[in-house]
C-alpha positions in Angstrom: -65.9 -4.7 15.0 -69.7 -5.4 14.6 -71.4 -4.9 11.0 -73.0 -1.9 12.4 -69.6 -0.1 13.1 -67.9 -0.9 9.7 -67.7 2.0 7.2 -69.7 1.7 4.0 -67.2 1.8 1.1 -68.4 4.1 -1.9 -66.5 2.8 -5.1 -66.6 5.6 -7.6 -65.5 4.7 -11.2 -63.6 7.1 -13.6 -63.9 8.1 -17.0 -64.2 5.6 -19.8 -65.9 3.1 -17.6 -68.9 2.2 -15.6 -69.9 1.3 -12.0 -69.5 -2.4 -13.3 -65.8 -2.1 -13.6 -66.0 -2.6 -9.8 -67.7 -6.0 -10.0 -64.7 -8.1 -9.0 -64.0 -5.9 -6.1 -67.6 -5.6 -4.8 -67.7 -9.5 -4.5 -64.6 -9.3 -2.8 -65.7 -6.7 -0.2 -69.0 -8.4 -0.1 -67.4 -11.8 0.8 -65.6 -10.3 3.7 -68.9 -8.6 5.1 -68.0 -5.1 4.0 -71.1 -2.8 3.0 -70.4 -1.4 -0.5 -72.0 1.0 -2.7 -70.9 1.7 -6.4 -72.8 4.8 -7.6 -72.7 6.0 -11.3 -70.4 9.1 -11.6 -72.1 11.6 -14.1 -68.7 12.6 -15.5 -69.9 15.8 -16.4 -67.4 18.3 -14.3 -65.6 18.1 -11.2 -67.6 20.2 -8.8 -71.2 18.7 -10.2 -69.6 15.0 -10.1 -68.2 15.7 -6.5 -71.5 17.1 -5.3 -73.5 14.1 -6.6 -71.0 11.8 -4.8 -70.9 13.8 -1.6 -74.8 13.6 -1.7 -74.4 9.6 -2.0 -72.3 9.4 1.0 -74.0 12.0 3.3 -77.3 9.8 3.0 -75.5 6.5 4.2 -76.2 6.1 7.9 -72.6 6.0 9.4 -69.2 6.3 8.4 -68.1 6.2 4.8 -64.8 5.2 3.0 -64.7 6.8 -0.6 -62.6 4.8 -3.4 -62.0 6.5 -6.5 -60.7 5.2 -9.6 -58.8 7.3 -12.2 -60.8 10.8 -12.7 -63.0 9.4 -9.7 -59.8 10.1 -7.6 -60.2 13.9 -8.6 -64.0 13.4 -7.4 -63.2 12.0 -4.0 -60.7 14.5 -3.2 -63.5 17.1 -3.3 -66.4 14.9 -2.3 -64.4 13.7 0.9 -64.9 17.0 2.6 -68.5 15.3 3.3 -68.6 15.0 7.2 -69.2 11.2 7.5 -66.3 10.5 4.9 -63.6 8.9 7.2 -61.1 7.6 4.6 -60.2 8.0 1.0 -58.5 5.2 -1.3 -57.1 6.2 -4.4 -57.0 3.5 -7.2 -54.8 4.4 -10.4 -56.0 7.7 -9.8 -55.5 11.5 -9.9 -55.0 13.1 -6.3 -55.4 16.7 -6.7 -54.3 19.5 -4.5 -56.8 22.5 -3.6 -57.0 24.7 -6.7 -55.3 22.2 -9.0 -56.8 20.6 -12.0 -56.3 17.4 -13.9 -54.5 19.4 -16.6 -52.1 21.2 -14.1 -51.1 17.9 -12.4 -50.8 16.0 -15.6 -48.8 18.6 -17.4 -46.0 18.4 -14.5 -45.2 15.1 -16.3 -44.6 13.3 -19.4 -47.8 12.8 -21.4 -49.2 9.0 -21.4 -50.4 7.6 -24.6 -54.1 8.4 -23.8 -54.1 11.9 -25.0 -53.1 11.0 -28.6 -55.9 8.3 -28.4 -58.8 10.2 -27.5 -61.9 10.6 -29.6 -63.9 13.7 -29.3 -67.8 14.0 -29.8 -70.3 16.4 -28.5 -73.6 16.3 -26.3 -76.2 18.9 -26.0 -76.5 21.1 -22.9 -79.2 22.7 -21.2 -80.3 25.9 -23.0 -79.2 24.8 -26.3 -75.8 24.2 -28.0 -73.8 21.4 -27.0 -70.2 20.5 -25.1 -67.3 18.4 -26.0 -66.9 15.0 -24.3 -64.0 12.2 -25.1 -63.8 8.6 -25.3 -60.8 6.5 -26.0 -60.9 5.2 -29.5 -62.0 1.6 -29.5 -58.8 0.1 -31.3 -56.5 1.5 -28.9 -58.5 1.0 -25.5 -57.3 -2.3 -25.0 -53.7 -1.3 -24.7 -54.2 2.1 -23.0 -56.7 1.2 -20.7 -56.9 -2.9 -19.9 -53.7 -4.6 -21.3 -53.8 -7.1 -18.7 -57.6 -7.9 -19.0 -58.5 -10.7 -21.3 -59.2 -9.7 -24.8 -62.9 -10.8 -24.7 -63.5 -8.6 -21.7 -61.9 -5.4 -23.3 -63.9 -5.7 -26.3 -67.0 -5.4 -24.1 -65.4 -2.7 -22.0 -64.5 -0.4 -25.0 -68.0 -0.3 -26.5 -69.4 0.6 -22.9 -67.4 3.5 -22.1 -69.1 6.5 -20.6 -67.5 9.8 -22.1 -66.0 12.3 -20.0 -66.9 16.1 -20.4 -63.9 18.0 -21.7 -64.4 20.7 -19.2 -63.6 18.4 -16.5 -59.8 18.5 -17.6 -59.6 22.1 -16.7 -61.8 22.6 -13.4 -59.9 23.0 -10.4 -60.4 21.1 -7.2 -62.5 23.2 -4.7 -60.8 21.4 -1.9 -58.5 18.7 -0.9 -60.1 16.3 1.8 -56.8 14.4 2.1 -55.5 17.2 4.2 -57.9 16.3 7.1 -58.4 12.4 6.2 -56.3 9.5 6.0 -55.8 8.0 2.4 -54.3 5.0 0.8 -53.4 4.8 -2.7 -52.8 2.1 -5.4 -50.2 2.7 -8.0 -50.5 0.6 -11.3 -47.0 0.1 -12.3 -47.8 -0.3 -16.1 -50.5 2.3 -16.5 -51.0 3.8 -19.8 -53.7 6.0 -19.4 -52.2 7.9 -16.6 -48.3 8.1 -16.0 -47.6 6.0 -13.0 -45.4 9.1 -11.9 -48.5 11.1 -11.7 -50.2 8.6 -9.5 -47.0 8.5 -7.3 -46.6 12.0 -7.0 -50.0 12.9 -5.9 -50.2 10.0 -3.5 -47.1 10.9 -1.8 -47.9 14.6 -1.7 -51.3 13.5 0.3 -49.3 11.5 2.6 -51.1 8.3 1.6 -49.8 4.9 2.3 -49.0 3.7 -1.0 -49.2 0.1 -2.8 -47.6 -0.2 -6.2 -48.7 -3.0 -8.2 -46.0 -4.0 -10.9 -47.6 -4.5 -14.2 -51.0 -3.8 -13.6 -52.9 -1.7 -16.2 -55.2 1.2 -15.4 -58.1 -1.4 -15.6 -56.7 -2.6 -12.1 -59.8 -3.2 -10.4 -60.9 -5.2 -13.2 -57.5 -7.3 -13.4 -56.5 -7.3 -9.7 -59.7 -7.2 -7.7 -58.4 -9.2 -4.6 -55.4 -6.9 -4.3 -57.4 -3.7 -4.9 -60.1 -4.8 -2.2 -57.4 -6.0 0.2 -56.3 -2.3 0.1 -59.7 -1.1 0.8 -60.2 -3.4 3.3 -56.9 -2.2 5.2 -58.3 1.2 4.9 -61.8 0.0 6.6 -59.8 -1.7 9.4 -57.7 1.4 10.0 -60.4 3.9 10.2 -62.5 1.4 12.2 -59.8 1.0 14.9 
């Protein structure tokens, strides 16, 4: 497999995080010669975010493997319809069906502690007025988002959160790219932000190759970068065969 035939991995972060959350995974992939890009996910709404990520993928020369963490999983489910996307990897993520929203999928299962610990604020929108967005209350962030990450790291992550627009919870996926493209999924066994049952259900429904990491928090890409990168490399190898 030559460098030119290796798909580019596009890492899509989720809510309450930024592209820096992929730093350990990026280092692992680069160390194995895998080209990688980690664009910002706008977090303003599913259709808009997916359109942005799809545009990033479409401008890459050659095949792309999309990797989505958390809400980023919903984004790659839609953005994965881009022609040069050849595989999808879900990391502690929502795996939506066509026409399904985050709220609908989550509503099938017991709530995680996340919902009771969200902090609501507002932001201005074009044309005047404002819209609602959410972050995790800083005091609850370590336990809910990153319980297996060192305290000095979670203190930084808690104050660098990127908020998710409230409307994203109710917006339905316009397509489900996993119906036409192979997928892989990592379930974080001790996730307190997304009920692990939500992750398992979505992954199994999509026919994904599933790896479960016992004891891993929602911030699995931060706490277990080697294991996350290993699954991504497996996906890259499979679609390059």
